[in-house]
Structures are given as C-alpha cells and as structure tokens.
N, C-alpha and C positions, 0 to 999 in steps of 0.2 A: 504493500500500500504506500510505497514511497512516491511522492509527487515530484520532487526534484531529483535529478540524476546527473552525474558527470558534470558538476559545476566546477569550473577551473578559470581563474582570472584574478586580477588585482585592480585596485582602484582606491581613490581617496578624494575627499573634499577638503579644501583649505580656504580659510577666509580670515581677513584682518579688517578691522573697521574702526580706525581712530576718529575721534570727534572733538570738537571744541564748542563750548557754549558759554553764555554770559547770563548771569542772574540779574534781571532787570527789576524784579520784585521778589518779595519773600516767597520761596518755594516755587518760583516760575522762572524757567530759563529758555533761551532761544539759541540756536546755533546751527552749525554745519557738520555733516558726517561724510567721510570719504571711505569707500570700501573697495576691496579687491577680493575676488573669488576665483579659485582655480578648481575645476572638476576634471577628474581623470578616470577612465575605465578602459581596461584592456581585458576583454572577456574571450578567453580561448575556446571555451565550450560551455553550453548551457542547454539542458533538456528539461522540459516540463511535460508531465504526463498526467492528464486529467480524465483518462478513460480511453477506450478503444478509438473513439472518433475524434478526439481532440488532443493532439500532441504538438508541442512547439519545440523546435530545435534551432539554436543559434550557435554560430562558430565564427571565430576571428572578428569580433566586433570591437572597434576602437573608437573612443570618444575623448576629446580634449577641448576644454573651453576656458578662456580667460575673460573675466567680466569686471568692469569698473563702474562704480556708482557714486553719485554725489546726491546728498539729501539736505534739505532744510528741515529743521524740526522745532517744535515747541513742546517743552516738557514741564509737567506739573508734579510736584512732590507732595506727599501726605504722610506725616509721622504715624506710626502704629501706637496708639494710646499716648502715653506720656514719654515714650522711649525717644532718646536722642541718638540711638544707634540704628534701629531698624525703621525702614520706611517703605512705602509703596510709591510708584511713579507711573505715569502714563505719558507716552510720547506720541504726538501726532506728526506724521512725516509726509513730505512730498519728495519723491525720489525719481531721478533719471538714471538709467543704466545703459551701458554700451558694452557689447561683448563680441568676441570672435571665437570661432572654434572649427574643429574638423570632426566629422562624423562619418566613419566608414567610407572614406574617399571623397566626401563632399565638404565644401568650405561654406561656412555660414557666418553672417553678421546678424546680431540681434540687438534691438533697442527696446527699452521698456520704460513706461511711466507708471508710477505706483503712488497711490494715495491711501494712507492707512494709519493704524494706531498699533502701538506695541506696549502692553502693560508689563510691569516688572516689579522687582523688589530690590532694595539696596540695604547693605549692612556696612556701617562706618567702622573701619578698623582704627583709624586715628582721626584727628580733626580735619586732615587734608586728603585722606584716601578712603575708598569704599570698594567693596565687591558688589557687583550687580548681576542679577539674573533676570532675563526677560524672555518672553515667549514670542514666537513668530508674528509677523505683521498681519493684522486683519484689515481688510479693505478692498479696494479696487485695483486691478492690474491690467494694463494695456501693453501688448507686445507686437512688434513688427519684426519678422524674421525673413531675411533674404538668403537663399541658398543657391549655390552653383556647383555642379558636378562636371568634372573634366573640362572646365572652362567653356562648356557648350550648353548644357541643360540648366535652365534657371527655374527656381520655384520661389513663391512668395506666400507668406502666411501672416494673417492678422488675427490676433486673439485678444479678447477682452473677457475678464472674469471678475467675479466678486467672491470674496472669501470671508466668512464671518464665523469661522470655527477657530478654536485655539489649536495650533499645530504643536503638539508636544514633542515632535521630532525636530523642531527648529528652536530648541532652547539655546539661548546665547548666555555665555558666562564671561564677564569682563571685569576689568579693574579701572576705576576712575580716580583721577587726582584733581583735587580742588585747590586752586591757587588764590 
C-alpha cells in the first residue's frame, strides 16, 4: 500500500529578508523590506501510485529560481497584558517581486504584486533586540509569468489569487534590532 516509490532528489529553499523601519508613534512603525529567495530542486526520480488507473512518474526534473522583492509596510504592536517582553504585531504590506528561473529546459521571468497582512509575535531579549515569529502573508497576489523554451516557444501566464488562510508552512523566524 505504498503510495510513493523510488523518490530520489535534492533541493532547498533559502531566503533572507532584512528591513528597516521608523516608529512615528507609540507602537506604530513604517518602513521598507528587501528580500531574496532562492529555490532549488533536482529530482532524479519520483513515482506516485494511487491505484491501477492513476500513476505519475517523473524523472530528471530540474528547477532553479532567484527572486527579489521590495515591500513597504506599516506595523502595529500590542503588548501581551502588562508584559514589557512579549508582544503581538500585525504588518500590512505592499510588495513587488521580480524573479528569474529555469524549469526543465525553459527560462522564465516572473513578476508579482502582493497586498497582504502578516501577524506575528515578538519577544524582547534586551532593550535593543527581539526575536520575532510571524506567519505567512494573507491577502491578494497578482502574478505575471513569461516563459521561453529553446528561444523559440513562448508562453504567458497571468494569475490572481486571494489567500485568507494562515499558512503554517511559511513560519518566519527572525531577529530584530532597535536603535
């Protein structure tokens, strides 16, 4: 009753997202965020067996993407009870992203515009530093993807979506320094 068979490959996701913000009122800040993401997958073999009539087999699948993003944000903080150490925050973002990648012999460029919110929690270690945990962005996402294969065949895709679920697989953990 094994559904997955002969899975062989390697891959990773890497991202870094420094930001700078300014507190213009108590517990309210505005700022800019810059992000870089790299996704890599080299799948040698993959077999999915869901019964006699439905089998999927993939081999030698290669994917590499570099993506750059810039965001403007407005962040509000709220202490938990009377604690000066723990607090909740909510961040409203407007993000533009541009990425290039290769997928199984095709070259693609992708642009996206995202409007959303990211709730989180912060824990102050000192007066000037804190550890933050936030959950993936909820909101609207608009993407434009242009793809070219062998410098001959072209494809274009336009996608818009709304996401109002909390994505527990996109938990961000970071360190923040307050000057």
